[in-house]
C-alpha positions as CSV (number, residue, x, y, z in Angstrom):
1,M,32.9,64.8,36.8
2,P,35.9,67.0,37.5
3,L,37.8,67.0,34.2
4,A,40.7,68.9,35.7
5,L,42.0,69.6,39.2
6,E,44.7,72.2,39.2
7,V,46.9,72.7,42.2
8,G,49.1,75.7,42.7
9,R,50.0,78.5,45.1
10,G,48.5,80.9,42.5
11,I,46.9,80.1,39.2
12,T,47.0,82.7,36.5
13,A,44.4,83.5,33.8
14,D,46.8,82.1,31.2
15,R,47.0,78.8,33.1
16,V,43.2,78.6,33.4
17,I,42.9,79.3,29.6
18,D,45.6,76.6,28.9
19,V,43.5,74.0,30.9
20,L,40.4,75.1,29.1
21,V,42.1,74.7,25.7
22,E,43.2,71.1,26.7
23,L,39.7,70.3,27.9
24,F,38.0,71.7,24.8
25,T,40.4,69.8,22.5
26,V,39.7,66.5,24.2
27,R,36.0,66.9,25.2
28,G,34.7,69.5,22.7
29,V,33.7,73.1,23.2
30,P,30.7,73.5,25.6
31,R,27.8,75.8,24.9
32,H,28.4,77.6,28.2
33,I,30.3,77.6,31.4
34,R,28.6,78.4,34.7
35,S,30.5,80.1,37.6
36,R,30.2,82.5,40.4
37,P,30.4,86.2,39.5
38,T,33.7,87.7,40.6
39,L,33.7,90.6,43.0
40,R,35.9,93.6,42.1
41,V,39.1,93.1,44.2
42,G,41.7,95.2,42.3
43,A,43.5,95.7,39.1
44,R,45.4,92.4,39.2
45,G,43.1,90.3,41.5
46,P,40.2,88.0,40.7
47,E,38.4,90.6,38.6
48,F,41.4,90.9,36.2
49,L,41.6,87.1,36.0
50,A,37.9,86.8,35.3
51,T,37.9,89.5,32.7
52,A,40.8,87.8,30.8
53,I,39.0,84.4,30.9
54,R,35.7,85.9,29.9
55,R,37.3,87.6,26.9
56,W,38.9,84.3,25.8
57,L,35.6,82.5,26.2
58,E,33.8,85.1,24.1
59,H,36.5,84.5,21.4
60,A,35.9,80.7,21.7
61,A,32.1,81.4,21.4
62,V,31.4,79.9,24.8
63,K,28.6,81.7,26.8
64,T,29.1,82.4,30.5
65,L,26.3,81.8,33.0
66,Y,26.6,83.3,36.4
67,I,25.1,82.1,39.7
68,A,23.2,84.8,41.5
69,P,25.2,86.0,44.6
70,G,24.0,84.1,47.7
71,S,22.3,81.4,45.6
72,P,24.7,78.4,45.7
73,W,21.7,76.0,45.0
74,E,21.8,77.3,41.4
75,N,25.0,75.2,41.0
76,G,24.3,72.4,43.5
77,Y,26.4,69.8,41.8
78,A,29.5,72.0,42.0
79,E,28.7,72.9,45.6
80,S,28.4,69.2,46.4
81,F,31.7,68.5,44.6
82,H,33.5,71.2,46.5
83,S,32.2,69.9,49.8
84,R,33.5,66.4,49.0
85,L,36.8,67.7,47.8
86,R,37.2,69.7,51.0
87,D,36.1,66.9,53.3
88,E,37.9,64.0,51.6
89,L,41.2,65.6,50.5
90,L,41.9,69.1,51.7
91,A,40.8,68.7,55.3
92,R,42.5,65.4,55.7
93,E,45.8,66.0,54.2
94,E,48.8,68.1,55.1
95,F,50.9,68.5,52.0
96,A,54.7,68.4,52.3
97,N,55.1,70.3,49.0
98,L,53.4,71.3,45.8
99,A,54.4,68.1,44.0
100,E,52.8,65.9,46.7
101,A,49.6,68.1,46.6
102,R,49.4,67.7,42.9
103,A,49.9,63.9,43.1
104,L,47.3,63.4,45.8
105,G,44.9,65.7,43.9
106,T,45.3,63.7,40.7
107,D,44.8,60.4,42.6
108,W,41.7,61.8,44.3
109,R,40.2,63.0,41.0
110,L,40.9,59.7,39.3
111,K,39.3,57.8,42.2
112,Y,36.3,60.2,42.2
113,N,35.7,59.8,38.4
114,H,36.7,56.1,37.8
115,R,36.4,54.0,40.9
116,R,33.7,55.6,43.0
117,P,30.0,55.0,42.2
118,H,27.7,57.9,42.7
119,S,24.1,57.5,43.8
120,S,22.9,60.4,41.7
121,L,24.2,58.5,38.6
122,G,22.5,55.2,39.4
123,Y,25.5,53.9,41.3
124,R,27.7,54.3,38.3
125,T,31.0,56.1,38.2
126,P,31.1,59.5,36.4
127,A,33.3,57.8,33.7
128,E,30.7,55.0,33.2
129,Y,27.9,57.6,33.1
130,S,29.7,59.7,30.6
131,A,30.5,56.7,28.4
132,G,26.9,55.7,28.4
133,C,25.9,59.2,27.3
134,A,28.5,59.2,24.5
135,A,27.2,55.8,23.3
136,A,23.7,57.2,23.2
137,G,24.8,60.4,21.4
138,V,23.9,62.6,24.3
139,R,26.2,65.2,26.0
140,P,26.3,64.6,29.8
């Protein structure tokens, strides 16, 4: 269930951290976050961004788990999500401006989470599945 879908021409480490703060406030602090390791690209590139986020996560007591390079199956649900996002939104739309891209992204995320049943969740929406987990006292 994508909890956030940020759209921008460039997203800073501060913006990523702001989104994480919002999510942690609403959903609780996770034990860990899984991601791809960042390749060293330069002083202000992805490595700088990843280092700033990693430091913030350490301060928040959230562990980081990394997918081995060349092993996308270690995070199959994210790979599947990215494929759907690309096929259903990014490859089908030509955005007139950033505001339109944000609006269409928000609409797609809400549809994906609240109106679209997923076979892997017993043909429930992610929101229904998450609510069932919460009612049972289990973290999805």
